[in-house]
C-alpha atoms as one frame of an Amber mdcrd trajectory, in Angstrom:
protein
  76.742 142.206 161.882  74.487 142.698 164.855  70.770 143.239 164.385  67.455
 143.529 166.143  66.184 140.288 167.635  62.513 141.322 167.961  59.865 139.094
 166.319  59.229 140.036 162.708  55.744 140.485 161.233  55.845 140.397 157.439
  53.055 142.327 155.700  53.754 141.207 152.158  50.231 141.990 150.939  50.844
 145.741 151.306  53.343 147.474 149.049  56.277 149.019 150.886  58.540 151.784
 149.497  61.760 149.942 150.421  60.721 146.909 148.397  59.384 149.053 145.550
  62.754 150.814 145.440  64.436 147.413 145.272  62.206 146.584 142.302  63.123
 149.823 140.522  66.796 148.931 140.959  66.228 145.506 139.441  66.415 143.595
 142.735  64.561 140.442 143.695  63.652 141.251 147.299  60.079 142.323 146.582
  56.596 140.834 146.462  53.568 140.930 144.175  52.006 143.918 145.958  55.263
 145.861 145.640  55.642 145.065 141.951  52.026 145.964 141.198  52.231 149.395
 142.814  55.695 150.025 141.360  54.427 149.254 137.872  51.576 151.721 138.385
  54.173 154.379 139.159  56.287 153.390 136.170  53.328 153.720 133.821  52.925
 157.313 134.982  56.657 158.102 135.008  59.013 155.544 133.416  61.924 157.721
 134.550  61.508 156.475 138.113  64.058 153.735 137.449  66.614 156.359 136.401
  65.733 158.462 139.449  66.320 155.457 141.733  69.651 154.619 140.094  70.856
 158.215 140.226  69.833 158.468 143.877  71.913 155.399 144.644  74.857 156.747
 142.672  74.606 160.020 144.621  74.694 158.067 147.891  77.897 156.324 146.864
  79.609 159.557 145.828  78.493 161.274 149.027  79.804 158.435 151.200  83.184
 158.489 149.482  83.375 162.263 149.911  82.566 162.105 153.623  84.987 159.268
 154.352  87.737 161.242 152.625  86.700 164.187 154.818  87.346 162.040 157.906
  83.942 160.564 158.772  84.198 157.124 160.342  80.598 156.536 161.465  77.313
 156.604 159.562  73.658 156.492 160.600  71.513 155.630 157.563  67.829 156.178
 158.435  65.267 154.706 156.077  68.014 152.578 154.622  65.804 150.149 152.729
  66.848 146.698 151.625  70.571 145.907 151.591  71.761 145.591 148.027  74.979
 145.915 146.073  77.221 148.901 146.807  75.486 149.952 149.991  76.870 152.450
 152.516  79.002 149.998 154.487  80.610 148.557 151.343  81.541 151.943 149.883
  82.705 153.385 153.206  84.703 150.374 154.336  86.479 150.162 150.994  87.710
 153.694 151.559  88.556 153.179 155.244  88.317 149.742 156.896  86.658 149.882
 160.288  84.072 152.524 159.461  80.959 151.926 161.573  77.526 151.906 159.951
  74.073 151.642 161.519  71.142 151.019 159.194  67.658 151.974 160.416  64.367
 151.079 158.752  60.791 150.594 159.908  60.116 147.662 157.564  60.716 144.365
 159.400  61.407 142.694 156.050  64.527 144.843 155.841  65.704 143.143 159.020
  64.964 139.683 157.642  66.978 140.320 154.494  69.741 142.089 156.385  70.295
 138.970 158.444  70.833 136.991 155.260  72.544 139.508 152.983  74.875 141.001
 155.591  75.829 137.699 157.196  79.524 137.467 157.883  80.067 141.157 158.549
  81.522 141.614 161.984  79.286 143.346 164.525  82.199 145.681 165.207  81.453
 147.369 161.868  77.781 147.181 160.895  74.440 147.023 162.669  70.796 147.011
 161.583  67.924 148.184 163.776  64.188 148.388 163.244  62.939 151.842 164.203
  60.865 154.680 162.782  61.934 158.140 161.649  58.698 159.480 163.141  60.473
 159.238 166.505  64.031 160.441 165.849  64.794 160.834 169.551  64.025 157.156
 170.099  66.453 156.196 167.341  69.457 158.061 168.714  68.710 157.068 172.317
  68.693 153.327 171.606  71.614 151.530 173.291  72.328 149.617 170.088  72.741
 152.966 168.303  74.312 155.374 170.809  76.317 152.567 172.358  77.776 151.769
 168.953  78.128 155.226 167.409  79.875 157.933 169.405  77.831 161.105 169.036
  80.552 163.123 170.759  82.476 162.684 167.496  81.481 163.637 163.935  78.891
 161.391 162.328  77.144 161.314 158.961  73.353 161.053 159.183  71.719 160.022
 155.930  68.077 160.592 154.995  67.941 159.347 151.436  64.565 159.474 149.731
  62.699 158.841 152.983  61.275 162.139 154.279  58.623 162.211 151.548  56.979
 159.153 153.112  55.876 161.079 156.215  53.448 163.557 154.649  51.440 164.152
 157.816  54.370 165.668 159.742  56.479 168.751 159.261  59.816 167.214 158.201
  61.633 169.840 160.260  60.190 168.212 163.398  61.986 165.022 162.386  65.299
 166.440 161.182  65.899 169.122 163.846  66.414 166.599 166.715  68.987 164.807
 164.584  70.848 168.014 163.782  70.910 168.905 167.477  72.797 165.783 168.534
  75.446 166.207 165.814  78.760 167.800 166.758  80.783 170.158 164.522  82.358
 168.310 161.630  79.303 166.080 161.177  77.440 165.790 157.885  73.736 165.642
 157.031  72.776 164.029 153.720  69.303 164.424 152.230  67.716 163.430 148.944
  64.070 164.194 148.288  61.704 164.114 145.299  60.425 167.447 144.068  57.527
 168.823 142.084  59.789 171.513 140.587  60.239 169.339 137.491  57.513 167.378
 135.697  55.114 168.362 138.445  52.180 166.377 137.076  54.167 163.136 136.986
  55.586 163.693 140.471  52.138 164.245 141.925  50.641 161.271 140.079  53.396
 158.996 141.349  52.732 160.269 144.863  49.128 159.198 144.395  50.146 155.627
 143.604  51.992 155.454 146.939  48.718 156.133 148.728  47.936 152.461 148.059
  51.261 151.469 149.588  52.053 151.490 153.288  53.520 155.004 153.064  51.845
 157.815 151.108  54.371 160.223 149.616  54.701 163.959 149.061  57.037 165.806
 146.687  58.415 169.118 147.997  59.858 172.306 146.546  63.581 173.064 146.634
  63.171 175.851 149.205  61.314 173.476 151.535  64.075 170.880 151.291  66.871
 173.423 151.815  65.323 174.443 155.139  65.904 170.927 156.469  69.660 171.538
 156.569  69.155 174.293 159.160  72.322 176.327 159.677  74.581 173.573 158.353
  76.798 174.648 155.456  75.912 173.013 152.140  78.869 171.400 150.403  79.365
 172.609 146.832  77.468 172.448 144.514  74.668 172.768 147.101  71.213 171.241
 146.783  70.959 170.094 143.171  69.389 167.368 141.080  71.071 164.125 142.077
  73.147 163.588 138.887  74.656 167.058 139.322  76.127 166.473 142.785  79.866
 166.010 142.166  79.267 163.655 139.213  81.775 160.965 138.335  79.964 160.049
 135.121  78.129 161.851 132.363  74.382 161.829 132.770  72.727 160.672 129.567
  69.085 161.608 129.356  66.751 164.507 130.026  67.766 166.211 133.237  64.286
 167.528 133.968  63.143 163.894 134.214  65.245 163.520 137.374  62.891 165.158
 139.855  65.060 164.405 142.875  67.148 166.928 144.788  70.230 165.837 146.712
  72.629 167.607 148.987  75.289 167.232 151.673  75.805 169.776 154.443  78.309
 170.033 157.276  77.877 171.370 160.781  80.557 173.966 161.411
């Protein structure tokens, strides 16, 4: 693995969504501030743990689908903390040699990536610290565009990250990424919604105000627009457990207020 070498400033006193997500998944790479804010969210909506797990399961199914469709390079923006069954593991099991670049704006992600991804050859996986608020800067970095070949199909993944930039039109962030993708590429998005259990979704968003990234839940129509003219893969933009499921979802479906979809540029 090759990663950023910039100095790392750890702000462990402020909750961060990547570490809160790790907590929801039962991980140990989180701090007191993360656990406190996460527990506030769980008191409002205990289903958040199920939402996090189903989002991760969707990611794994989507990666397998895209590798089988011929994708051999992935750009995962807002990747969060490396944990079990991440993109590179799933993809490289299907096709050894798949290249994966993880991007996150939390320097703690970089610290843990150095430890948890140690031993992975830099020919396969890289981690960079960058911010989705400047998508052009991400794809123009030498350690990204010198590693991924954007003249060939690529999968760009925006999993449960766009909600954390409430002060920007998400289309301003996604459109530059769509523009650099060639035909055959895939765009993957998951995003919380207020279409189900609206009160809980909005209350959870309020708890994130005390974290380092306030959140906003969006309607299905708003999320669909982010795919532009890409063609949604069946079954389209659906609640995460319903996207090509490989297991039966046990629970109340309206408690999973997360949409997920995969679209291809034709």
